[in-house]
C-alpha positions in Angstrom: -17.0 197.8 301.9 -19.2 196.9 304.2 -17.9 196.6 308.0 -17.2 192.7 309.0 -16.0 191.1 312.2 -12.9 188.7 311.9 -13.7 185.7 312.6 -12.3 184.5 316.5 -10.7 187.9 316.7 -13.1 189.2 319.5 -12.6 192.8 319.4 -10.9 193.0 316.0 -12.7 193.7 313.2 -12.4 195.5 309.9 -13.4 198.8 309.2 -15.2 200.2 305.7 -12.2 202.1 305.0 -10.5 198.7 305.5 -8.0 199.5 307.8 -8.3 197.2 311.1 -9.4 198.6 314.7 -8.9 196.3 318.2 -10.9 198.1 321.2 -9.8 197.5 324.3 -11.3 198.1 327.5 -8.9 200.9 330.0 -11.2 200.7 333.1 -14.3 202.2 334.2 -14.9 206.3 334.4 -15.5 206.9 338.1 -18.5 208.8 337.3 -20.8 207.2 335.2 -19.4 203.5 335.9 -19.3 202.6 332.4 -16.2 201.1 330.8 -13.5 203.5 329.8 -12.4 201.6 325.6 -10.1 202.9 323.0 -8.8 201.7 319.6 -5.7 200.6 318.0 -5.6 201.0 314.5 -3.6 199.2 311.8 -3.2 198.1 308.0 -4.0 194.4 308.6 -5.3 191.9 311.3 -2.1 190.3 312.1 -0.6 193.8 312.6 -3.6 195.1 315.0 -3.2 191.7 317.3 0.0 192.4 317.6 -0.4 195.9 319.2 -3.3 194.7 321.0 -1.3 192.2 322.8 1.4 194.7 323.4 -1.3 196.8 325.1 -2.8 193.7 327.4 0.8 193.4 328.5 1.0 196.8 329.8 -2.5 196.8 331.1 -1.4 193.5 333.2 2.0 195.2 334.5 0.8 198.3 335.4 2.7 200.3 333.1 0.6 201.4 330.7 -0.6 204.9 329.5 -3.8 206.2 328.4 -2.7 207.7 324.6 -5.5 210.4 325.2 -3.8 211.6 328.3 0.1 211.8 326.6 1.0 215.1 325.5 3.3 215.8 322.6 5.9 216.8 324.7 5.4 213.7 326.8 5.4 211.1 323.7 8.9 213.0 322.4 10.6 212.2 325.7 9.5 208.2 325.3 10.3 208.1 321.7 13.5 209.7 322.2 14.2 207.5 325.5 12.6 204.0 323.8 12.9 204.2 319.6 16.2 205.8 318.7 19.0 203.9 320.8 21.2 203.1 317.0 21.4 206.8 316.6 24.5 208.6 316.7 25.2 210.7 320.2 26.0 213.6 317.8 22.3 213.1 316.0 20.9 212.4 319.5 22.2 215.5 321.2 20.7 217.6 318.4 17.5 216.1 318.3 17.3 216.9 322.3 17.9 220.4 321.4 15.4 220.8 319.1 12.7 219.1 321.1 13.8 220.8 324.3 14.0 224.5 322.6 11.7 224.1 319.9 9.0 221.8 320.2 8.3 221.4 323.7 7.5 225.1 324.0 5.4 225.0 320.9 3.3 222.1 320.7 4.4 220.2 324.1 1.1 220.6 325.8 -1.1 219.7 323.5 -2.6 216.1 323.8 -0.8 213.5 321.6 -4.6 212.7 320.0 -5.7 216.3 320.1 -2.5 217.6 317.5 -3.9 218.1 313.8 -2.1 219.4 310.5 -3.5 223.3 310.7 -1.6 223.1 314.8 1.7 221.7 313.3 1.4 224.0 310.5 1.2 227.2 312.2 3.6 226.4 314.2 6.0 226.3 311.7 4.9 229.6 310.1 5.7 231.3 313.3 9.0 230.0 313.6 10.0 231.4 309.9 10.2 234.5 312.1 13.6 233.1 314.0 14.7 229.6 311.9 15.8 229.5 308.8 14.0 226.9 306.2 16.6 224.5 306.6 15.8 224.3 310.4 12.5 224.3 310.1 13.0 221.1 307.9 14.6 219.2 310.2 12.0 220.5 313.3 9.8 218.3 311.0 12.3 215.5 310.8 11.8 215.0 314.3 8.2 215.4 315.1 7.3 213.6 311.5 9.8 210.9 313.1 8.5 211.0 316.6 4.5 210.8 315.3 5.4 207.9 313.2 6.5 205.9 315.6 3.2 206.9 317.9 0.7 205.7 314.7 2.7 202.4 314.4 1.9 201.5 317.9 -1.9 202.8 317.7 -2.0 206.0 319.9 -3.1 208.1 316.8 -4.5 206.8 313.4 -2.5 209.2 311.4 0.6 211.5 311.4 -0.3 215.3 311.4 3.5 216.3 310.3 2.4 214.2 306.7 0.3 217.1 305.4 1.8 220.3 306.1 3.5 222.9 303.9 7.7 223.5 304.6 9.4 226.7 303.7 11.4 226.5 300.8 15.4 226.3 301.6 17.7 228.3 299.4 19.9 226.4 297.5 23.4 226.7 299.1 26.2 228.4 296.9 28.9 226.4 297.3 32.5 228.7 296.6 35.3 226.5 295.5 39.0 227.7 295.2 39.2 228.7 291.2 43.0 227.0 289.9 43.8 230.6 290.7 43.6 230.5 294.1 44.6 226.5 294.9 48.0 227.6 293.6 47.9 231.1 295.6 46.8 228.6 298.8 49.2 226.3 298.3 52.1 228.6 298.3 50.5 230.3 301.3 50.6 227.0 303.5 53.9 226.6 302.6 56.2 225.5 305.6 52.7 226.0 307.9 52.9 223.2 310.9 49.5 222.3 309.1 50.9 222.4 305.6 50.2 218.4 305.0 46.9 218.0 307.0 45.5 220.9 304.5 47.1 219.3 301.4 45.5 216.3 301.9 41.9 217.9 302.9 42.4 219.9 299.0 42.7 217.0 297.2 40.9 214.1 298.9 37.8 216.3 299.8 37.6 214.6 303.4 35.5 216.2 305.9 36.7 217.6 308.8 35.7 215.1 311.1 37.2 212.5 308.3 41.1 213.9 308.6 41.4 214.8 312.0 40.0 211.0 313.1 42.1 209.4 310.3 44.4 206.9 311.3 47.7 205.2 310.4 46.0 201.7 310.0 43.8 203.6 307.2 46.8 204.6 305.3 47.9 202.0 302.4 51.7 203.5 301.4 52.1 200.1 299.2 48.6 200.3 296.9 48.5 204.5 297.5 45.4 204.1 299.1 43.2 206.2 302.3 41.0 204.0 304.0 38.1 206.1 305.0 36.0 204.6 308.2 35.1 206.8 310.8 35.0 210.5 312.1 36.6 212.1 315.3 33.8 213.8 317.2 33.4 215.4 320.7 30.7 215.1 323.2 31.8 217.7 326.2 35.1 216.8 327.2 34.7 213.2 325.3 36.4 212.6 322.2 35.0 209.9 320.5 35.5 207.8 316.6 32.1 208.1 315.7 30.8 206.3 312.4 30.5 208.3 308.9 27.8 210.8 308.0 26.3 207.9 305.6 27.4 204.7 307.7 29.3 203.9 304.6 33.1 203.3 304.7 35.3 204.5 301.4 38.6 204.2 299.8 40.1 206.9 298.0 43.3 206.2 295.7 44.6 210.0 295.9 46.9 211.9 294.2 50.7 210.8 294.4 51.3 214.1 296.0 48.8 213.5 299.2 50.7 210.2 299.7 53.7 211.9 299.7 52.3 214.7 302.4 51.8 211.5 304.2 54.5 210.1 304.5 56.2 213.8 305.1 53.5 213.9 308.2 54.8 210.2 309.4 58.3 211.2 309.7 57.4 214.3 311.7 55.6 213.0 313.9 58.1 210.4 314.8 60.6 212.9 315.8 58.1 215.2 317.6 57.7 211.9 319.9 61.1 211.3 320.3 61.8 215.0 321.2 58.3 215.1 323.5 59.7 211.7 325.1 57.4 211.3 327.8 55.5 214.5 327.5 54.5 212.8 324.5 50.5 212.7 324.6 48.9 208.9 325.5 46.1 209.4 322.6 49.0 208.2 320.3 47.2 204.5 320.9 44.7 206.1 318.7 46.8 206.2 316.3 45.8 209.6 314.8 47.7 210.7 312.0 47.6 214.3 312.6 48.7 215.4 316.1 50.7 218.4 317.5 53.9 218.6 318.9 52.8 216.5 321.7 50.9 214.0 320.4 47.6 215.7 321.6 44.7 215.4 318.7 43.9 218.9 317.2 40.7 220.7 317.8 38.8 221.6 315.0 38.9 225.3 316.2 42.4 225.4 316.0 42.5 224.4 312.6 39.5 226.8 311.5 41.1 229.4 312.7 44.6 228.8 311.0 42.4 228.6 308.2 40.9 231.8 308.1 44.1 233.3 309.1 45.8 232.2 306.0 42.7 233.3 303.3 42.6 236.0 305.3 46.1 237.3 303.7 45.1 235.9 300.7 42.1 238.4 300.4 39.6 236.1 300.5 38.0 236.4 304.3 34.5 234.9 303.1 36.6 231.0 302.3 35.4 228.5 304.9 37.7 225.2 305.6 35.0 223.3 304.1 35.1 224.8 300.8 38.3 222.7 300.5 36.1 219.5 299.7 34.1 221.5 297.2 37.3 223.1 295.5 38.4 219.1 294.9 34.9 217.7 294.0 35.2 221.1 291.4 38.5 220.4 290.4 38.0 216.2 289.8 35.0 217.3 287.5 37.3 219.5 285.6 40.2 217.2 285.3 37.7 214.3 284.0 36.3 212.2 286.6 32.6 211.1 286.2 29.9 211.8 288.7 29.6 208.2 290.1 33.8 208.3 290.8 33.5 211.8 292.5 30.6 210.4 294.4 32.3 207.5 295.6 35.4 209.9 296.6 33.0 212.3 298.5 31.5 210.3 300.3 28.0 211.5 298.9 25.2 208.7 299.8 24.1 208.9 295.9 25.6 210.4 292.5 21.8 212.1 292.4 23.3 214.2 295.2 26.0 214.9 293.8 24.5 216.0 290.4 22.5 218.3 292.5 25.2 219.7 294.2 27.6 220.1 291.5 25.2 220.6 288.6 25.9 223.7 287.7 30.0 222.5 287.3 28.9 219.9 284.7 25.9 222.2 283.1 29.9 224.8 282.1 31.7 221.6 281.0 29.1 220.7 278.8 29.0 224.4 277.4 33.0 224.2 277.3 32.4 220.8 275.0 29.7 222.3 272.6 32.3 225.0 271.8 35.0 222.3 271.1 32.7 220.4 268.8 31.6 223.5 266.8 35.4 224.4 266.7 35.5 220.8 265.1 33.0 220.9 262.9 34.3 224.9 261.5 37.7 222.7 260.9 35.6 220.1 258.9 34.1 222.8 256.9 37.3 225.1 257.1 
């Protein structure tokens, strides 16, 4: 396609590759006296015109920063501060740490416009000595998003993180409790102060933060349902209710044993509140289901260490608290629940993800089904 100027667009033109380019002047070179011009790019004329208007406003207000002078580190700071207002505090903290500890030391001093795919690839390759493939994938997610925004506002033409080759992370092996171990676990927690919490965890698949943030207004004893709408998180010394992992509330209709455990927990909490009297923690205004004898929230570390002591006595020291969630999913599938039901109960973003995580279980079920069919056919010919 031949180059052509956009009618009435001034310095805006369409390039031979079909993209649109706007040229603007940022000042004069003090050495030569010639005008210094920069370009911004976009897929449409309207997109470029909008970017140009923004740059013009920044020039008029004296807040313009020449993209040629911005380093990757400076842009990461701008991106994190100005383009991530809707992310969760926990996610922001993770971004801050990855940028400060890894991205800035490795790529921060490179000019944004000078960053290339080989530079990014070399950085990831070097990081393989100290980081896991999953951690490198997380780093690329942050860098890619930041550079994508730089492309969107015309600071760079292409995203250098688009075409890198990321190391393949080995698929994490899940280690759920089998039926025999679940029976042993239920016996082991009998009478434990967190017995009912562990029962709810085992037979609902709720995440740790969802359990610790469960409030009584989300427990419907009449319908026999639990509404999972937020999770309890901590930043510094502050604890707060945060949105769910996929920002999607869900309703669980658990087994009767779970609702019975919750009813017993409520009765226990009423007694403890009466005994504690003025010592009862004001946090009860949050209406938390699981608290200690003084109404305080249960710290995750406390829950974890109690669990590890229990499974260690069972001879299963390698088991993680998160394995209770996996145990619920596997038990649901074995009991005959379909993938879609398990996905919704677990709070996964898609059934495809659930199938990917627990596909080996469904494969075993298919093999068992084939064996049953073989037996059926054999009986027909018998």
